[in-house]
C-alpha positions as CSV (number, residue, x, y, z in Angstrom):
1,M,47.3,11.4,19.6
2,N,45.1,14.4,19.3
3,T,45.1,17.4,17.0
4,R,46.5,20.6,18.4
5,T,43.5,22.7,17.2
6,G,40.3,21.3,18.7
7,N,42.0,18.5,20.5
8,F,40.3,15.9,18.3
9,P,41.4,12.3,18.8
10,I,43.3,10.7,15.9
11,G,42.9,7.2,14.7
12,W,42.9,5.4,11.3
13,R,40.6,3.4,9.0
14,R,41.3,-0.3,8.8
15,R,41.7,-1.3,5.2
16,N,42.7,-5.0,5.6
17,F,46.3,-4.6,4.8
18,D,48.0,-7.9,5.8
19,W,49.0,-6.5,9.3
20,E,45.4,-5.4,9.9
21,K,43.8,-8.8,9.3
22,N,44.5,-10.2,12.8
23,M,42.7,-8.0,15.3
24,D,44.8,-8.6,18.4
25,P,48.2,-7.6,17.1
26,M,46.6,-4.7,15.2
27,I,45.0,-3.4,18.4
28,A,48.3,-3.8,20.2
29,W,50.0,-1.8,17.5
30,A,47.4,1.0,17.9
31,K,47.9,1.1,21.6
32,A,51.7,1.2,21.3
33,N,51.5,4.1,18.9
34,D,48.9,6.1,20.9
35,L,46.1,5.7,18.3
36,G,42.9,5.7,20.2
37,L,40.3,5.0,17.4
38,I,39.8,2.5,14.6
39,D,37.3,2.8,11.7
40,V,36.0,-0.7,10.9
41,G,34.2,-2.3,8.0
42,R,30.9,-4.0,7.5
43,D,31.7,-6.6,10.2
44,G,30.9,-4.1,12.9
45,E,29.1,-6.5,15.2
46,T,32.4,-8.4,15.7
47,S,35.2,-6.0,14.9
48,A,33.8,-3.1,16.8
49,K,33.3,-5.3,19.8
50,A,36.9,-6.3,19.7
51,V,38.1,-2.7,19.5
52,I,35.9,-1.5,22.3
53,D,36.6,-4.4,24.5
54,A,40.3,-3.6,24.2
55,G,39.7,-0.1,25.5
56,L,39.8,1.8,22.2
57,K,37.0,3.6,20.4
58,V,35.4,3.1,16.9
59,G,35.4,6.1,14.7
60,S,32.9,4.6,12.3
61,A,31.6,1.2,11.2
62,D,30.6,0.6,7.6
63,L,26.9,0.2,7.0
64,A,26.2,-3.5,6.4
65,V,24.3,-3.4,3.1
66,W,25.2,-0.9,0.4
67,E,24.2,-1.3,-3.2
68,A,20.8,-3.0,-2.5
69,M,19.7,0.2,-0.7
70,I,19.8,1.8,-4.1
71,S,18.2,-0.9,-6.2
72,A,15.4,-0.6,-8.8
73,D,13.8,-3.6,-7.0
74,K,11.5,-2.3,-4.3
75,G,11.7,-5.7,-2.5
76,K,15.5,-5.6,-2.4
77,R,15.4,-2.1,-1.0
78,K,12.9,-3.0,1.7
79,E,15.0,-6.0,2.7
80,A,18.2,-3.9,2.8
81,V,16.5,-1.3,5.0
82,A,15.5,-4.0,7.5
83,Q,18.9,-5.6,7.5
84,N,20.6,-2.3,8.1
85,A,18.2,-1.3,10.8
86,E,19.0,-4.4,12.8
87,Y,22.7,-3.9,12.2
88,I,22.6,-0.3,13.3
89,K,20.7,-1.3,16.5
90,N,23.2,-4.0,17.3
91,V,26.4,-2.1,16.6
92,A,25.2,1.2,18.2
93,A,24.5,-0.8,21.4
94,L,28.3,-1.5,21.5
95,G,29.0,2.2,21.5
96,V,29.4,3.1,17.8
97,S,27.7,6.3,16.7
98,N,28.8,6.7,13.0
99,F,28.0,4.4,10.1
100,F,30.0,5.0,6.9
101,M,28.6,4.7,3.4
102,C,29.4,5.7,-0.2
103,M,26.2,6.1,-2.2
104,L,26.7,3.5,-4.9
105,P,23.6,2.2,-6.8
106,E,23.1,-1.5,-7.7
107,N,22.8,-0.5,-11.4
108,R,25.7,1.9,-12.1
109,D,24.5,2.2,-15.7
110,G,21.1,3.4,-14.6
111,G,19.9,7.0,-14.7
112,R,21.3,9.2,-11.9
113,A,18.0,10.9,-11.2
114,E,16.2,7.6,-11.0
115,N,18.8,6.0,-8.7
116,F,18.8,9.2,-6.6
117,G,15.0,8.6,-6.1
118,Y,15.6,5.1,-4.9
119,M,18.3,6.3,-2.5
120,V,16.1,9.0,-1.0
121,E,13.2,6.5,-0.4
122,S,15.5,3.9,1.2
123,Y,17.4,6.3,3.5
124,G,14.2,8.1,4.4
125,E,12.9,4.8,5.7
126,L,16.1,4.0,7.5
127,A,16.5,7.4,9.2
128,P,14.3,6.4,12.2
129,A,16.7,3.5,13.0
130,F,19.6,5.9,13.2
131,E,17.5,8.3,15.3
132,A,16.4,5.6,17.7
133,A,20.0,4.5,18.2
134,G,21.4,8.0,18.6
135,A,23.6,7.3,15.6
136,H,24.5,9.0,12.3
137,L,25.0,8.0,8.6
138,V,28.3,9.5,7.5
139,I,28.4,9.7,3.7
140,E,31.8,9.9,2.0
141,G,31.8,11.8,-1.3
142,W,34.0,9.4,-3.2
143,P,33.5,10.5,-6.9
144,G,33.6,7.0,-8.3
145,P,31.5,5.6,-11.2
146,A,27.8,6.4,-10.6
147,S,28.4,7.6,-7.0
148,L,25.3,9.7,-6.1
149,V,26.4,12.0,-3.3
150,C,29.8,13.6,-3.6
151,T,29.3,17.3,-4.6
152,P,27.6,20.3,-2.9
153,E,24.7,19.8,-5.4
154,T,24.1,16.2,-4.4
155,Y,24.8,16.5,-0.7
156,G,22.4,19.5,-0.6
157,A,19.7,17.7,-2.5
158,F,20.0,14.6,-0.3
159,F,19.7,16.5,3.0
160,E,16.8,18.5,1.6
161,Q,14.9,15.4,0.7
162,V,16.0,13.3,3.7
163,P,16.1,16.1,6.3
164,S,16.8,14.0,9.4
165,M,19.8,15.3,11.2
166,A,20.9,11.7,11.6
167,M,22.0,12.0,7.9
168,G,25.5,13.4,7.8
169,V,28.9,13.9,6.2
170,N,32.1,11.9,6.4
171,Y,34.3,14.9,5.6
172,D,37.2,13.9,3.4
173,P,38.9,16.9,1.6
174,S,40.9,14.7,-0.7
175,H,37.8,14.0,-2.9
176,L,36.8,17.6,-3.0
177,L,40.3,18.7,-4.1
178,R,40.4,16.0,-6.8
179,M,37.1,17.4,-8.2
180,G,38.2,21.0,-8.1
181,I,35.7,21.8,-5.2
182,D,36.9,24.2,-2.5
183,P,37.1,21.9,0.6
184,L,36.9,24.8,3.1
185,R,33.8,26.4,1.4
186,F,32.2,22.9,1.4
187,L,33.0,22.5,5.1
188,R,31.5,25.9,6.0
189,E,28.4,25.0,4.1
190,F,27.9,21.5,5.6
191,K,29.6,21.9,9.0
192,D,26.4,21.1,10.9
193,R,26.3,17.7,9.2
194,V,29.9,16.7,9.7
195,Y,30.0,13.8,12.2
196,H,33.3,12.2,11.1
197,V,36.5,13.2,9.4
198,H,39.0,11.3,7.3
199,G,42.6,12.4,7.5
200,K,43.4,12.1,3.8
201,D,44.7,14.7,1.4
202,C,45.2,15.3,-2.3
203,M,48.0,16.7,-4.4
204,I,47.3,18.3,-7.8
205,I,50.5,17.9,-9.9
206,Q,50.6,21.0,-12.1
207,E,53.4,19.8,-14.4
208,N,51.5,16.6,-15.2
209,Q,48.3,18.5,-15.6
210,Y,50.0,20.6,-18.3
211,R,51.6,17.6,-20.0
212,Y,48.7,15.2,-19.8
213,G,45.6,17.3,-19.2
214,N,42.8,16.1,-17.0
215,L,40.4,14.2,-19.3
216,Q,42.2,11.5,-21.3
217,E,44.1,8.5,-20.2
218,P,47.9,8.8,-20.7
219,T,49.3,7.3,-23.8
220,F,52.8,6.6,-22.4
221,G,52.8,7.8,-18.8
222,Q,52.2,5.6,-15.8
223,K,49.4,6.7,-13.5
224,F,49.9,7.0,-9.7
225,G,48.5,4.5,-7.4
226,Y,45.4,6.0,-5.7
227,G,45.4,8.7,-8.4
228,A,45.8,9.5,-12.1
229,M,48.5,11.5,-13.9
230,H,47.6,14.9,-12.6
231,W,46.4,14.1,-9.1
232,R,47.0,11.6,-6.4
233,Y,45.7,11.0,-2.9
234,T,48.2,11.5,-0.1
235,I,48.7,11.3,3.7
236,P,48.0,14.6,5.5
237,G,51.0,16.9,5.2
238,H,51.8,15.9,1.6
239,G,48.7,17.5,0.0
240,L,47.0,20.8,-0.3
241,T,44.5,20.9,2.6
242,D,44.8,23.6,5.2
243,W,44.3,21.3,8.2
244,I,44.6,24.1,10.8
245,E,41.7,25.9,9.1
246,V,39.7,22.7,8.8
247,F,40.1,22.0,12.5
248,T,39.4,25.7,13.4
249,I,36.0,25.5,11.5
250,L,35.2,22.3,13.2
251,K,36.2,23.5,16.7
252,N,34.2,26.7,16.3
253,N,31.2,24.7,15.3
254,G,31.4,22.4,18.3
255,Y,32.5,19.3,16.5
256,R,33.1,16.4,19.0
257,G,34.2,13.7,16.7
258,A,37.5,12.2,15.6
259,V,39.9,12.3,12.7
260,C,40.9,9.0,11.2
261,I,43.7,8.5,8.7
262,E,42.5,6.8,5.5
263,L,45.7,5.5,4.0
264,E,45.6,5.8,0.2
265,D,49.1,6.9,-0.9
266,H,51.3,5.8,-3.7
267,Y,54.4,6.1,-1.6
268,F,53.1,4.3,1.5
269,D,51.6,1.2,0.0
270,K,54.0,-1.6,-0.9
271,T,54.8,-3.3,2.5
272,D,53.3,-3.6,5.9
273,E,56.1,-1.4,7.2
274,A,55.3,1.3,4.6
275,T,51.6,1.3,5.3
276,Q,52.2,1.5,9.1
277,L,54.6,4.4,8.5
278,G,52.1,6.2,6.3
279,V,49.4,6.0,9.0
280,L,51.8,7.2,11.7
281,Q,53.3,10.0,9.6
282,G,49.9,11.3,8.7
283,A,48.7,11.1,12.3
284,R,51.8,12.8,13.7
285,F,51.5,15.6,11.2
286,L,47.9,16.3,12.4
287,T,49.1,16.5,16.0
288,G,50.8,19.8,15.1
289,C,47.7,21.2,13.2
């Protein structure tokens, strides 16, 4: 499958649902359904090899060491940089060019500015490993507790302080919509740094926003899975993103990457059949965009 605008290949992010735990049948399912890419986890040295040996491509592999890269302990940071540098070299040699990360510090109760400084130091030291491998870090802006890079302010500050073009964006409009940030304006601002795209969307539920607001936990209401009362993540086609405009911006900027469905949707989550259907419906929607 490919998008209509830009002809970008479509795949999905492996999340270890039951049907994804055994590589061989998962890869067979991907081939049977014309999905040419898979995003893999921190086991890139083994899972990426299996995907590539089967004739598919890897959209991204998770970086091996996360929280220790943003530790107050300088020794831990140094060791994490060395471990990630070796991992990048090995996985990039298989044909992987994108390494996925959310910027989560080891001490999530620490000061944001202090943790940001540790992050800049570590990734500044790791940047040459990406450059040598012809690879990119793709940062997802998940706005979870203590996440350090998820807004235009923090993406911009990170790229200013670690200016290597190997540092990049995993563009996921769902997180931006959840935060009230215009995803198209964000894309136009950071388009030169986008090396990977997640096919995930977000719905803002206006009636629930009126009834429950957007600050407090509900007293009686039941929150959505992968969401709250007034918002929820969705597959593409069920949310607010203008995917044709997204792909137009990417195409006009010479984007050569892929779009991988990240399945986080309350209505496609309960069984293997439901999660497979969610991936396929999201992917098929994007073929028309």
